[in-house]
C-alpha positions as CSV (number, residue, x, y, z in Angstrom):
1,M,-3.0,-66.6,-10.9
2,E,-2.4,-68.1,-14.3
3,K,-3.7,-71.0,-15.9
4,S,-0.9,-74.1,-15.2
5,L,2.0,-74.6,-17.4
6,Y,0.6,-78.3,-17.4
7,F,-2.8,-77.5,-17.1
8,D,-4.1,-80.4,-19.1
9,L,-2.2,-82.9,-17.4
10,I,-2.9,-81.5,-13.8
11,K,-6.9,-82.1,-14.9
12,K,-6.8,-84.9,-16.1
13,N,-4.1,-86.7,-13.6
14,F,-5.4,-84.1,-10.0
15,P,-9.1,-86.4,-8.6
16,K,-7.3,-89.9,-9.1
17,L,-4.1,-88.6,-7.5
18,I,-5.7,-86.7,-4.7
19,L,-7.9,-89.7,-3.9
20,A,-4.3,-91.4,-3.6
21,I,-2.1,-89.5,-1.9
22,T,-5.6,-88.7,0.9
23,E,-5.3,-92.7,1.5
24,K,-1.3,-92.4,1.3
25,L,-1.5,-89.9,4.4
26,N,-4.0,-91.9,6.4
27,D,-2.3,-95.3,6.1
28,V,-0.5,-95.4,9.7
29,N,1.4,-98.4,8.3
30,Q,3.1,-96.1,5.6
31,T,3.7,-92.7,6.9
32,Q,4.3,-93.7,10.7
33,L,2.8,-91.2,11.4
34,S,-1.2,-90.9,13.2
35,Y,-3.7,-88.3,13.5
36,M,-6.0,-88.5,16.5
37,F,-8.2,-85.8,16.0
38,K,-9.4,-87.7,13.2
39,N,-10.3,-90.2,15.1
40,L,-11.1,-88.5,18.3
41,L,-13.5,-85.9,16.4
42,T,-16.2,-86.1,14.1
43,Q,-16.7,-84.0,11.1
44,T,-19.2,-80.9,11.4
45,Y,-20.0,-78.5,8.8
46,S,-20.3,-74.4,10.2
47,V,-22.8,-72.4,8.3
48,D,-22.0,-69.4,9.4
49,G,-18.2,-69.6,9.5
50,R,-18.3,-69.4,13.5
51,W,-17.4,-73.0,16.5
52,A,-19.3,-73.1,19.5
53,S,-19.5,-75.4,22.0
54,L,-21.8,-76.2,25.0
55,T,-21.4,-77.6,28.1
56,G,-24.2,-78.9,30.8
57,Q,-22.8,-79.5,34.5
58,Y,-25.3,-82.2,34.2
59,T,-26.4,-84.1,38.0
60,R,-28.4,-87.0,39.0
61,G,-30.5,-86.4,41.8
62,A,-32.8,-88.6,42.7
63,A,-37.1,-87.1,42.5
64,D,-38.7,-87.1,45.5
65,V,-41.6,-89.2,46.7
66,V,-44.9,-87.4,46.8
67,A,-48.8,-88.1,47.8
68,M,-51.7,-88.4,45.0
69,D,-52.5,-84.8,43.5
70,S,-50.0,-83.2,45.9
71,P,-47.6,-80.1,43.5
72,L,-44.4,-81.2,42.3
73,P,-41.1,-80.3,44.4
74,L,-38.6,-77.5,42.2
75,K,-35.5,-78.4,41.6
76,R,-32.2,-76.7,41.0
77,R,-31.5,-76.4,37.3
78,D,-27.7,-77.4,36.3
79,A,-25.6,-74.7,35.0
80,L,-24.9,-74.4,31.3
81,S,-21.8,-72.4,29.5
82,K,-20.8,-72.1,26.4
83,A,-17.4,-70.8,24.7
84,S,-17.4,-70.1,20.7
85,G,-15.1,-68.4,18.2
86,E,-14.3,-67.7,14.7
87,L,-13.2,-70.3,12.7
88,P,-9.2,-69.4,11.1
89,K,-7.9,-70.1,8.5
90,M,-4.9,-71.6,7.2
91,G,-3.1,-73.1,4.8
92,M,0.5,-73.0,2.8
93,E,2.3,-72.9,0.1
94,L,4.9,-74.7,-2.2
95,F,6.2,-73.5,-5.9
96,L,8.8,-75.5,-8.2
97,N,11.3,-72.8,-9.6
98,E,12.4,-72.3,-13.2
99,K,15.4,-75.1,-12.8
100,Q,12.5,-77.8,-11.7
101,M,10.0,-77.1,-14.7
102,S,13.0,-76.6,-17.1
103,D,13.9,-80.3,-15.9
104,I,9.6,-81.1,-16.4
105,D,9.4,-79.5,-19.7
106,T,13.1,-81.9,-20.9
107,L,11.2,-84.8,-19.4
108,L,8.4,-84.4,-22.0
109,A,10.7,-83.6,-24.7
110,Q,12.2,-86.9,-24.3
111,G,8.4,-88.6,-24.6
112,F,9.5,-90.0,-20.9
113,D,6.5,-92.1,-19.4
114,E,3.5,-89.6,-17.9
115,N,4.1,-91.2,-14.2
116,T,7.5,-90.0,-14.0
117,I,6.1,-86.3,-15.0
118,I,3.3,-86.6,-12.9
119,A,5.7,-87.4,-10.2
120,K,7.4,-83.9,-10.8
121,I,4.7,-82.1,-11.4
122,F,2.6,-82.9,-7.8
123,E,5.4,-83.6,-6.1
124,D,4.3,-80.9,-3.4
125,T,0.8,-81.9,-3.2
126,P,1.1,-84.4,-0.6
127,R,3.2,-81.9,1.5
128,V,0.7,-79.4,1.5
129,I,-1.9,-81.2,2.2
130,A,-0.4,-83.1,5.4
131,G,0.4,-79.3,6.3
132,I,-3.2,-78.6,6.9
133,W,-3.9,-81.7,9.0
134,E,0.0,-81.1,11.1
135,R,-1.2,-78.0,12.5
136,I,-5.0,-79.4,13.4
137,E,-2.9,-82.2,14.7
138,L,-0.5,-79.6,16.5
139,M,-3.8,-77.4,17.8
140,F,-5.7,-80.6,19.3
141,L,-2.9,-82.5,21.0
142,Q,-1.9,-78.8,22.8
143,G,-5.8,-78.3,22.9
144,L,-6.8,-81.8,24.9
145,S,-3.7,-81.5,26.9
146,T,-4.5,-78.1,28.4
147,G,-8.3,-77.2,27.4
148,V,-6.5,-74.0,25.3
149,A,-5.0,-74.1,21.8
150,L,-2.9,-71.1,20.9
151,V,-1.9,-70.1,17.7
152,D,1.3,-67.7,17.8
153,G,0.7,-64.6,15.8
154,D,3.5,-62.8,13.6
155,T,4.3,-60.4,16.7
156,E,6.1,-63.4,18.9
157,K,9.4,-64.2,18.7
158,N,9.7,-67.5,19.4
159,G,6.4,-68.5,18.1
160,D,5.6,-71.5,15.1
161,N,3.8,-69.2,13.1
162,V,3.2,-66.8,10.2
163,G,0.5,-65.0,10.1
164,T,-2.9,-64.2,12.7
165,G,-2.1,-65.4,16.3
166,V,-6.0,-67.6,17.7
167,R,-6.3,-68.9,21.0
168,V,-9.0,-71.5,21.4
169,D,-10.2,-71.4,25.1
170,Y,-13.0,-74.7,25.4
171,G,-13.4,-73.6,29.1
172,Y,-11.7,-76.5,30.9
173,L,-13.8,-76.8,34.8
174,N,-11.6,-76.0,37.6
175,K,-12.9,-78.7,39.7
176,N,-12.0,-81.0,36.8
177,K,-8.4,-80.5,37.3
178,F,-5.8,-82.0,39.6
179,G,-2.4,-81.6,41.0
180,V,-0.9,-84.6,42.9
181,K,0.0,-85.7,46.7
182,N,4.2,-85.4,45.9
183,L,6.1,-84.9,42.2
184,W,6.1,-87.9,40.3
185,E,9.7,-87.5,38.8
186,G,12.1,-88.4,40.7
187,N,10.1,-89.7,43.3
188,A,9.8,-93.3,43.3
189,A,9.1,-94.1,46.3
190,T,7.3,-91.4,47.7
191,A,4.9,-90.6,44.4
192,K,1.3,-91.8,45.3
193,T,0.9,-92.4,41.9
194,L,-2.6,-94.9,42.7
195,D,-3.5,-92.6,45.0
196,D,-3.6,-89.7,43.0
197,I,-5.3,-91.5,40.3
198,G,-7.8,-92.8,42.6
199,R,-8.7,-88.8,43.4
200,V,-9.3,-88.4,39.7
201,V,-12.0,-91.5,39.6
202,K,-13.5,-90.9,42.1
203,Q,-14.7,-87.0,41.4
204,A,-15.7,-88.9,38.0
205,E,-17.9,-91.2,39.7
206,D,-19.1,-87.9,42.0
207,D,-20.1,-86.3,38.7
208,G,-22.0,-89.6,37.9
209,N,-19.3,-90.0,34.5
210,I,-17.0,-93.3,33.6
211,I,-13.8,-93.0,32.6
212,I,-13.4,-94.5,29.8
213,G,-9.4,-93.8,28.8
214,A,-6.2,-91.9,29.8
215,Y,-3.9,-90.1,26.6
216,T,-0.3,-89.5,28.1
217,D,3.2,-88.9,27.4
218,Q,6.3,-91.1,27.8
219,Y,7.6,-89.1,30.5
220,T,4.7,-89.8,32.5
221,L,4.5,-93.2,32.1
222,D,8.3,-93.7,33.1
223,N,7.6,-91.9,36.4
224,L,3.9,-94.8,36.3
225,N,6.7,-97.7,35.7
226,A,9.3,-96.9,38.2
227,S,6.5,-96.2,40.8
228,E,6.5,-98.1,44.4
229,Q,3.0,-98.1,44.7
230,V,2.5,-99.4,40.8
231,R,5.4,-102.5,40.9
232,Q,4.0,-103.2,44.2
233,Q,0.4,-103.7,42.7
234,F,1.5,-105.6,39.9
235,A,3.3,-108.1,42.2
236,F,-0.2,-108.3,44.1
237,L,-1.8,-109.3,40.7
238,Q,1.2,-111.4,40.1
239,G,1.1,-113.4,43.2
240,F,4.4,-111.8,43.6
241,V,6.8,-111.7,47.6
242,G,9.5,-110.1,47.7
243,D,11.6,-106.6,47.9
244,K,13.3,-106.4,44.4
245,I,10.0,-105.2,42.1
246,P,11.8,-104.2,38.8
247,V,10.8,-100.9,36.9
248,L,7.7,-102.1,34.3
249,D,7.6,-101.4,31.0
250,N,4.0,-99.7,29.5
251,T,2.4,-103.2,29.3
252,Q,2.9,-104.2,32.9
253,T,1.5,-100.9,34.2
254,N,-1.4,-101.0,31.7
255,R,-2.5,-104.4,33.3
256,V,-2.6,-102.2,36.3
257,M,-4.6,-99.4,35.2
258,S,-6.8,-102.0,33.5
259,S,-7.1,-103.8,36.1
260,R,-8.1,-101.5,39.1
261,Y,-9.6,-98.7,37.5
262,N,-10.8,-100.7,34.3
263,F,-8.7,-98.2,31.6
264,P,-5.9,-98.7,29.9
265,F,-4.0,-95.9,29.4
266,T,-2.7,-94.5,25.6
267,I,0.8,-92.9,25.0
268,V,0.9,-89.0,22.6
269,N,4.3,-89.6,21.3
270,R,3.3,-86.4,19.1
271,T,6.0,-84.1,17.3
272,V,4.6,-81.3,14.5
273,K,7.6,-79.4,12.5
274,T,6.7,-76.1,12.3
275,E,8.7,-72.9,9.7
276,K,8.9,-69.5,10.3
277,N,11.2,-67.5,8.6
278,G,12.8,-70.7,7.4
279,V,13.9,-72.0,10.2
280,Q,12.2,-75.3,11.5
281,T,11.6,-76.2,14.6
282,N,10.0,-79.2,16.1
283,V,6.8,-78.7,18.5
284,T,5.5,-81.6,21.5
285,P,2.5,-79.6,21.5
286,W,1.2,-82.4,24.6
287,K,2.1,-80.4,28.0
288,K,5.3,-82.8,29.5
289,G,3.8,-84.4,32.7
290,T,-0.2,-83.9,31.7
291,I,-3.0,-87.2,32.2
292,V,-6.2,-86.4,30.6
293,F,-8.9,-88.6,31.6
294,V,-12.0,-89.0,29.3
295,C,-15.3,-90.2,29.3
296,D,-16.1,-90.5,25.5
297,R,-14.4,-92.7,22.5
298,Q,-15.0,-88.5,20.8
299,V,-14.3,-85.2,22.2
300,G,-15.2,-83.3,19.8
301,S,-16.0,-82.0,16.7
302,L,-13.7,-80.7,13.6
303,V,-15.4,-77.6,12.6
304,W,-14.9,-76.0,9.1
305,S,-16.9,-73.8,6.7
306,R,-16.5,-73.4,3.5
307,L,-13.3,-71.0,1.8
308,A,-14.2,-68.5,-0.2
309,E,-12.1,-69.6,-2.9
310,M,-14.6,-72.4,-3.1
311,N,-17.5,-70.8,-3.9
312,H,-15.8,-68.4,-6.3
313,P,-13.4,-70.3,-8.3
314,V,-10.2,-68.8,-10.0
315,Q,-10.7,-69.0,-13.8
316,G,-7.4,-71.5,-14.8
317,V,-6.6,-72.7,-11.6
318,N,-7.1,-76.6,-11.3
319,Y,-8.7,-77.6,-7.4
320,Q,-9.6,-80.0,-5.8
321,T,-10.9,-80.6,-2.0
322,V,-9.8,-83.2,0.7
323,D,-12.3,-84.3,3.0
324,Q,-14.9,-81.7,2.4
325,Y,-13.2,-78.5,4.2
326,L,-9.4,-78.6,3.0
327,L,-8.5,-76.5,-0.9
328,V,-5.8,-77.8,-2.6
329,S,-4.8,-75.8,-5.6
330,K,-2.2,-75.3,-8.6
331,F,-1.9,-72.5,-10.4
332,R,1.0,-70.4,-12.1
333,E,2.1,-67.0,-11.4
334,N,5.2,-64.5,-12.0
335,R,6.4,-63.5,-8.7
336,P,8.9,-62.4,-10.3
337,S,9.7,-64.5,-11.9
338,L,8.0,-67.7,-12.7
339,R,6.9,-70.9,-10.5
340,E,4.2,-72.7,-10.8
341,Y,3.0,-73.1,-7.1
342,T,0.7,-76.0,-5.3
343,T,-1.6,-74.4,-2.4
344,S,-4.0,-75.7,0.4
345,Q,-6.0,-73.4,2.6
346,A,-9.0,-74.6,4.9
347,R,-11.0,-73.0,7.8
348,V,-10.9,-76.1,10.0
349,V,-10.7,-75.7,13.9
350,P,-11.0,-78.7,16.4
351,V,-13.5,-78.0,19.0
352,I,-13.2,-80.1,22.3
353,S,-16.9,-80.3,23.9
354,N,-18.2,-82.0,26.7
355,V,-15.4,-81.0,29.1
356,D,-17.7,-81.6,31.8
357,R,-17.0,-85.4,31.2
358,I,-12.7,-85.2,30.9
359,Y,-10.3,-84.6,33.8
360,V,-7.0,-83.5,33.6
361,L,-4.4,-85.0,36.0
362,D,-0.5,-82.7,36.1
363,T,2.0,-84.7,37.9
364,K,4.5,-81.9,37.7
365,T,2.3,-79.9,40.1
366,V,1.7,-80.5,43.6
367,Q,-2.0,-79.8,44.7
368,E,-2.9,-79.3,48.5
């Protein structure tokens, strides 16, 4: 690594541009992309570079009434389990080639305004920041909908990652995983959609938990919208009597859910673009047909640790950090031709905790 050809311009503008880029990427109205992990996870620092999640299967039991001066009865202690692992490293890099650098040199020589030149130099910076966030979002949505966040390694032919494979198992409880009485897809008249959801709600109540929200994809909501049970319930709420009840929309179905169960459905409609061996692929991380019911507004932590390069910066490299854990750097190298690199790195992983307060309904699996 060597000092950038535009070191002074970068040093002058890097901090304020990183702030502006981060604010723009976080602005849902501008980017039209939201990051659920930013809303549902609490950022947590790991000193030893490992993540851990303790799960306690707690039950509420009444105390015994005993006579004065008598011994207290001994009760069974609830189970405690632990999921843990080492924080993986993720990163990406982009570069300006010789032609692009020549164009910047021409702009400098012709005395173009600084803003135009800065835009060219920092063109790759938003992409490398968003690249880290996109991978975290992919892992989080996959993990929330399945209980396991899986990143393929180089050996996977159809994988979406270049590098080391990672498997993060959050330890979802089997008793909190449900199937349906009848498949929802194509069975609007016979699917027991409200009965299936009711079983999940009943299990949560038996556990002493209160479901406050549910996350699912549009495919599942389409099946709910068409369901005879949901349509009949909506007609009842509207005071409508008749045989021909049209297919509902998302708002109408959510009205039924809020009235019957006191929580709404949130649609997860997210695609993440990955690249491997020059081939870009659209990945849908949410497991199709799955509803995840939660009892907490935040479901876990975004666990991070410091990178080695944060503690031992390379001389001449321009650095900036985003959200404490994401390191952006700009430098020059000759490998084999002259290039200006922009890179991002992070040691971070989304961790879902309190899994005893998360319930999953798979509408594509029949449960006896």
